C-alpha positions as CSV (number, residue, x, y, z in Angstrom):
1,M,-7.3,-44.7,72.7
2,T,-11.0,-45.2,73.4
3,M,-12.7,-42.5,75.6
4,K,-15.2,-43.4,78.3
5,L,-18.3,-41.4,78.9
6,A,-20.2,-42.1,82.1
7,Y,-23.7,-40.9,82.9
8,W,-27.1,-42.2,83.9
9,D,-28.9,-44.4,81.3
10,I,-30.8,-41.4,80.0
11,R,-30.3,-38.6,77.4
12,G,-30.0,-35.7,79.9
13,L,-26.7,-33.8,79.9
14,A,-24.8,-36.5,78.1
15,Q,-26.7,-36.6,74.8
16,P,-25.0,-33.5,73.3
17,I,-21.7,-35.1,74.2
18,R,-22.6,-38.4,72.6
19,L,-23.7,-36.5,69.4
20,L,-20.4,-34.5,69.4
21,L,-18.3,-37.7,69.8
22,E,-20.2,-39.4,67.0
23,Y,-19.9,-36.4,64.7
24,T,-16.2,-36.1,65.2
25,G,-15.6,-39.8,64.7
26,T,-14.2,-40.2,68.2
27,K,-13.9,-43.7,69.6
28,Y,-15.7,-43.9,72.9
29,E,-17.8,-46.2,75.1
30,D,-20.8,-45.4,77.3
31,K,-20.8,-46.4,81.0
32,F,-24.3,-46.3,82.2
33,Y,-25.5,-45.9,85.8
34,S,-29.1,-47.1,86.5
35,C,-31.3,-45.4,89.1
36,G,-33.5,-47.7,91.2
37,E,-37.3,-47.7,91.0
38,A,-39.8,-45.7,93.1
39,P,-40.2,-44.7,95.8
40,N,-36.5,-44.6,96.8
41,Y,-34.8,-44.3,93.4
42,D,-31.7,-45.8,94.8
43,K,-28.5,-44.2,93.3
44,S,-26.0,-46.3,95.2
45,C,-24.5,-47.6,92.0
46,W,-23.0,-44.1,91.5
47,F,-22.5,-42.9,95.1
48,D,-20.7,-46.1,96.1
49,E,-17.9,-45.3,93.7
50,K,-18.2,-41.6,93.3
51,H,-15.3,-40.7,95.6
52,T,-13.1,-43.6,94.5
53,L,-12.5,-42.3,91.0
54,G,-9.7,-39.8,91.8
55,M,-11.5,-36.7,90.6
56,D,-11.3,-33.3,92.2
57,F,-15.1,-32.7,91.7
58,P,-16.6,-36.1,91.0
59,N,-19.9,-35.7,89.1
60,L,-21.9,-37.1,86.2
61,P,-21.3,-36.9,83.4
62,Y,-17.6,-37.5,83.4
63,L,-15.3,-38.3,80.5
64,E,-12.1,-40.4,80.7
65,D,-9.5,-39.8,78.0
66,G,-6.4,-41.7,79.0
67,D,-5.1,-40.1,82.2
68,R,-7.5,-37.2,81.9
69,K,-10.8,-37.2,83.8
70,I,-13.1,-34.4,83.0
71,V,-16.4,-33.4,84.7
72,Q,-19.0,-30.8,84.0
73,S,-20.9,-31.2,80.7
74,N,-19.8,-28.0,79.1
75,A,-16.2,-28.6,80.1
76,I,-16.4,-32.0,78.4
77,M,-18.0,-30.4,75.3
78,R,-15.3,-27.8,75.1
79,Y,-12.5,-30.4,75.5
80,I,-13.8,-32.4,72.6
81,A,-14.5,-29.3,70.5
82,R,-11.0,-27.9,71.0
83,K,-9.6,-31.1,69.5
84,H,-11.6,-30.4,66.3
85,N,-11.5,-26.6,66.1
86,M,-15.2,-26.3,66.9
87,C,-15.2,-23.4,69.3
88,G,-15.3,-20.6,66.7
89,E,-12.5,-19.0,64.6
90,S,-12.8,-15.2,65.1
91,E,-13.3,-13.3,68.3
92,D,-16.9,-12.5,67.4
93,E,-17.7,-16.2,66.7
94,K,-16.1,-17.2,70.1
95,I,-18.3,-14.6,71.8
96,R,-21.4,-16.0,70.2
97,V,-20.3,-19.5,71.3
98,D,-19.7,-18.3,74.9
99,I,-23.1,-16.5,75.1
100,L,-25.1,-19.3,73.7
101,E,-23.3,-21.9,75.8
102,N,-24.5,-20.2,79.0
103,Q,-27.9,-19.1,77.7
104,A,-28.6,-22.7,76.7
105,M,-27.8,-23.9,80.2
106,D,-30.2,-21.4,81.7
107,F,-32.8,-22.6,79.2
108,R,-32.1,-26.2,80.2
109,N,-32.2,-25.6,83.9
110,G,-35.7,-24.0,83.6
111,F,-36.9,-27.1,81.7
112,V,-35.3,-29.5,84.2
113,M,-37.0,-27.7,87.1
114,L,-40.3,-28.1,85.4
115,C,-39.8,-31.8,84.7
116,Y,-38.4,-32.8,88.1
117,T,-40.6,-30.7,90.5
118,D,-44.3,-29.7,90.6
119,F,-44.9,-30.4,86.9
120,D,-48.7,-30.0,86.8
121,K,-48.6,-26.7,88.7
122,M,-45.6,-25.2,86.8
123,K,-46.5,-26.3,83.3
124,P,-49.1,-23.6,82.4
125,G,-46.6,-20.8,83.4
126,Y,-43.8,-22.5,81.5
127,M,-45.9,-22.9,78.4
128,E,-46.9,-19.2,78.5
129,K,-43.2,-18.2,78.6
130,L,-41.9,-20.8,76.1
131,P,-42.8,-18.9,72.9
132,G,-40.9,-15.8,74.1
133,M,-37.8,-17.9,75.0
134,L,-37.9,-19.6,71.6
135,K,-38.3,-16.3,69.8
136,K,-35.0,-15.1,71.4
137,F,-33.2,-18.2,70.1
138,S,-34.8,-17.8,66.7
139,S,-33.6,-14.1,66.5
140,F,-30.1,-15.1,67.6
141,L,-29.9,-17.7,64.9
142,G,-31.4,-15.4,62.3
143,D,-30.6,-16.5,58.7
144,R,-27.6,-18.6,59.7
145,K,-27.4,-22.3,59.2
146,W,-25.6,-22.7,62.5
147,F,-25.9,-20.6,65.7
148,A,-22.4,-19.2,66.1
149,V,-20.7,-19.1,62.7
150,R,-22.4,-17.9,59.5
151,R,-20.1,-19.8,57.1
152,A,-16.5,-21.0,57.6
153,G,-14.0,-19.3,55.3
154,I,-11.9,-21.4,53.0
155,A,-8.8,-21.0,55.2
156,A,-10.8,-22.2,58.3
157,C,-12.2,-25.1,56.3
158,L,-8.8,-26.2,55.2
159,R,-7.3,-25.8,58.7
160,R,-10.1,-27.8,60.2
161,A,-10.3,-30.5,57.5
162,G,-6.6,-30.5,56.9
163,I,-4.6,-31.8,53.9
164,A,-1.0,-32.6,54.8
165,A,0.6,-29.7,52.9
166,C,2.1,-26.3,53.4
167,L,2.3,-23.1,51.3
168,R,5.2,-21.4,52.9
169,R,5.6,-18.4,50.5
170,A,3.5,-15.4,50.8
171,G,1.2,-14.3,48.0
172,I,1.3,-17.5,46.0
173,V,-1.2,-17.4,43.1
174,V,-2.2,-20.5,41.3
175,C,-3.7,-19.8,37.9
176,L,-4.7,-22.7,35.7
177,R,-6.4,-20.4,33.2
178,R,-6.3,-22.7,30.3
179,A,-8.1,-25.3,32.4
180,G,-10.6,-22.7,33.5
181,I,-9.4,-22.6,37.1
182,V,-8.4,-19.5,39.0
183,A,-7.3,-20.2,42.6
184,C,-5.8,-17.5,44.7
185,L,-3.9,-18.4,47.9
186,D,-2.7,-15.2,49.4
187,C,-1.3,-15.7,52.8
188,G,1.9,-15.9,54.8
189,V,1.9,-19.5,55.9
190,L,-1.1,-21.6,55.2
191,A,-1.1,-25.0,56.9
192,L,-3.5,-27.6,55.9
193,W,-3.9,-30.1,58.6
194,R,-5.7,-33.4,59.1
195,A,-7.7,-35.1,56.4
196,G,-11.4,-34.1,56.3
197,I,-11.4,-32.3,53.0
198,V,-9.4,-35.1,51.4
199,A,-12.7,-36.9,51.1
200,C,-14.2,-34.0,49.2
201,L,-11.2,-33.7,46.9
202,R,-11.1,-37.5,46.3
203,R,-14.7,-37.4,45.1
204,A,-13.6,-34.9,42.5
205,G,-10.7,-37.2,41.9
206,I,-7.8,-34.9,42.9
207,V,-5.1,-35.2,45.5
208,A,-2.6,-32.4,45.5
209,C,0.8,-32.2,47.1
210,L,1.8,-28.7,47.9
211,D,5.3,-28.1,49.1
212,C,7.1,-24.7,49.3
213,G,5.4,-23.2,46.3
214,V,5.9,-26.3,44.1
215,L,2.8,-28.1,42.9
216,A,3.2,-31.5,41.3
217,V,0.0,-33.1,40.1
218,C,-0.6,-36.1,37.8
219,W,-3.9,-36.6,36.1
220,D,-5.3,-39.9,34.8
221,L,-8.3,-39.1,32.6
222,R,-9.7,-42.6,32.7
223,R,-13.5,-42.3,33.1
224,A,-13.2,-38.5,33.0
225,W,-11.8,-38.2,36.5
226,I,-8.5,-37.0,37.8
227,V,-6.3,-39.2,39.9
228,A,-3.4,-37.4,41.5
229,C,-0.1,-38.9,42.4
230,A,2.6,-37.5,44.7
231,A,5.1,-35.9,42.3
232,C,5.1,-38.6,39.8
233,L,3.8,-39.4,36.2
234,R,2.0,-42.7,36.9
235,R,0.1,-42.8,33.7
236,A,1.7,-40.0,31.7
237,W,-1.0,-37.4,31.4
238,I,-0.4,-34.0,32.9
239,V,2.3,-32.4,35.0
240,A,1.6,-29.0,36.4
241,C,4.4,-27.3,38.2
242,L,4.0,-24.2,40.4
243,R,7.3,-22.3,40.3
244,R,7.9,-18.7,41.4
245,A,4.2,-18.2,42.2
246,W,3.0,-19.1,38.6
247,I,2.1,-22.2,36.8
248,V,3.5,-24.0,33.7
249,A,1.0,-26.4,32.4
250,C,1.5,-29.2,29.9
251,L,-1.7,-30.4,28.4
252,W,-0.9,-33.5,26.3
253,R,-4.2,-34.9,25.5
254,A,-7.3,-33.5,23.7
255,G,-10.3,-32.9,25.8
256,I,-8.3,-32.2,29.0
257,V,-9.5,-28.7,29.4
258,A,-13.2,-29.7,29.4
259,C,-12.4,-32.5,31.8
260,L,-10.6,-30.2,34.2
261,R,-13.4,-27.7,34.1
262,R,-15.9,-30.4,35.0
263,A,-13.7,-31.7,37.8
264,C,-13.1,-28.2,39.2
265,G,-16.8,-27.5,39.3
266,V,-17.2,-30.6,41.5
267,I,-14.4,-29.4,43.7
268,V,-15.9,-26.0,44.2
269,V,-19.3,-27.6,45.1
270,C,-17.5,-29.9,47.6
271,L,-15.6,-27.1,49.1
272,R,-18.8,-25.0,49.5
273,R,-20.6,-27.9,51.1
274,A,-17.7,-28.6,53.4
275,C,-17.4,-24.9,54.5
276,G,-21.1,-24.9,55.3
277,V,-20.8,-28.1,57.4
278,L,-17.6,-26.9,59.1
279,A,-19.2,-23.8,60.4
280,I,-20.8,-25.9,63.1
281,T,-19.6,-25.5,66.7
282,F,-20.2,-27.4,69.8
283,V,-23.0,-25.2,71.0
284,D,-25.1,-26.3,68.0
285,F,-25.1,-29.8,69.5
286,I,-26.4,-28.4,72.8
287,M,-29.1,-26.4,71.1
288,Y,-30.1,-29.4,69.0
289,E,-30.7,-31.5,72.1
290,L,-32.7,-28.7,73.9
291,L,-34.9,-27.9,70.9
292,D,-35.5,-31.6,70.1
293,Q,-36.5,-32.2,73.8
294,H,-39.0,-29.3,73.6
295,R,-40.3,-30.6,70.3
296,M,-41.0,-33.9,72.0
297,F,-42.5,-32.1,74.9
298,D,-44.8,-29.9,72.7
299,P,-44.8,-30.9,69.0
300,K,-46.3,-27.6,68.0
301,C,-43.9,-25.3,69.9
302,L,-41.7,-24.6,66.9
303,D,-44.5,-24.0,64.4
304,D,-43.8,-20.3,64.4
305,F,-40.1,-20.6,64.1
306,K,-39.1,-21.9,60.7
307,N,-35.4,-21.2,61.1
308,L,-35.3,-23.3,64.3
309,R,-37.1,-26.2,62.4
310,D,-34.6,-25.8,59.5
311,F,-31.7,-25.9,62.0
312,L,-33.0,-29.3,63.4
313,D,-33.3,-30.6,59.8
314,H,-29.8,-29.5,58.9
315,F,-28.4,-31.1,62.0
316,E,-30.2,-34.4,61.5
317,G,-29.1,-34.4,57.9
318,L,-25.4,-34.5,58.8
319,E,-24.0,-37.8,57.5
320,K,-22.6,-39.1,60.8
321,I,-25.5,-37.8,62.9
322,A,-28.0,-39.5,60.6
323,A,-26.1,-42.7,60.7
324,Y,-25.9,-42.6,64.5
325,M,-29.6,-41.9,64.8
326,K,-30.4,-45.0,62.8
327,S,-28.0,-47.2,64.8
328,K,-28.9,-49.4,67.8
329,N,-26.6,-47.2,70.0
330,F,-28.8,-44.1,69.6
331,M,-31.0,-43.3,72.7
332,K,-34.3,-41.7,71.8
333,T,-35.8,-42.1,75.3
334,P,-35.8,-41.7,78.3
335,V,-34.9,-38.0,78.3
336,N,-35.0,-37.7,82.1
337,N,-34.5,-40.0,85.0
338,K,-37.1,-42.1,86.7
339,M,-38.2,-39.5,89.3
340,A,-39.0,-36.9,86.7
341,K,-42.6,-36.1,85.9
342,W,-42.0,-35.9,82.1
343,G,-39.6,-37.8,79.8
344,N,-38.9,-40.5,82.3
345,K,-40.2,-43.4,80.3
346,K,-38.3,-45.6,77.8
347,E,-40.4,-46.0,74.7
């Protein structure tokens, strides 16, 4: 089902939501309301239907997802993030998310007040305080890639990315020592949901079926890749069976060991990259938008904060974000509505 995101035809509070929807691959459509021109800035397009939508607290932005109608930008962000496990894993991570969510809103409200009120009078004072505010965010980020989570653990990666498989027995150890692989899975019940890491594993050419401590994998060594089948010998190469928490491997062709080592190296790299990306939480989308707006406002404001600049680069380098920013649907401007003193023009 396609979600509907409604807001003014500006970036404003809705831009982090759009970025999060794009990143998570969520189907949605924008509903734009357009403010009238000066001097009245007529908003009847919104107010005429505001109280007809069946909401407890009708406001913009709002998100419709089937019968659910959600208002308040942070509530919308959390709703989407919960669907994709992007609110932090540990209690410490969730605390960082909660703190930054609210601190970012304070930061935004100060900037909005500047842009929508007495801009020329307030700007010198805001510019004087801005380096101090940015320094606090820089210190909070530290040497992390993302604001709340340093790096997602393998278990968190697999939970979020999800392969349709379960290891139900505690302490299972998979050792393919002859192939140069040592993988330890030590847990009570490890559930691997959804399909994000499948892409990583497919790049390395492997799809594994894990069921109750029994691993059935078939390898096709054509072009030095491994193609896995679900518990079958499609092209008669390798069968590896995990029984009683140890592996019996049959290597029938010369050169298999070298091939497996190479493939596993690719898998490790893919997993590391995936874990780095999967450490992102919804507050990173909020912070990206705020920092990007300030970079537009004062291009030199981040010169003394390399980690904040790196954060922006990492975010813009995400595959789905980069694709969205190149698409016709991406809104670069306006940042604010027509009555604002800055960021009110469409370029």
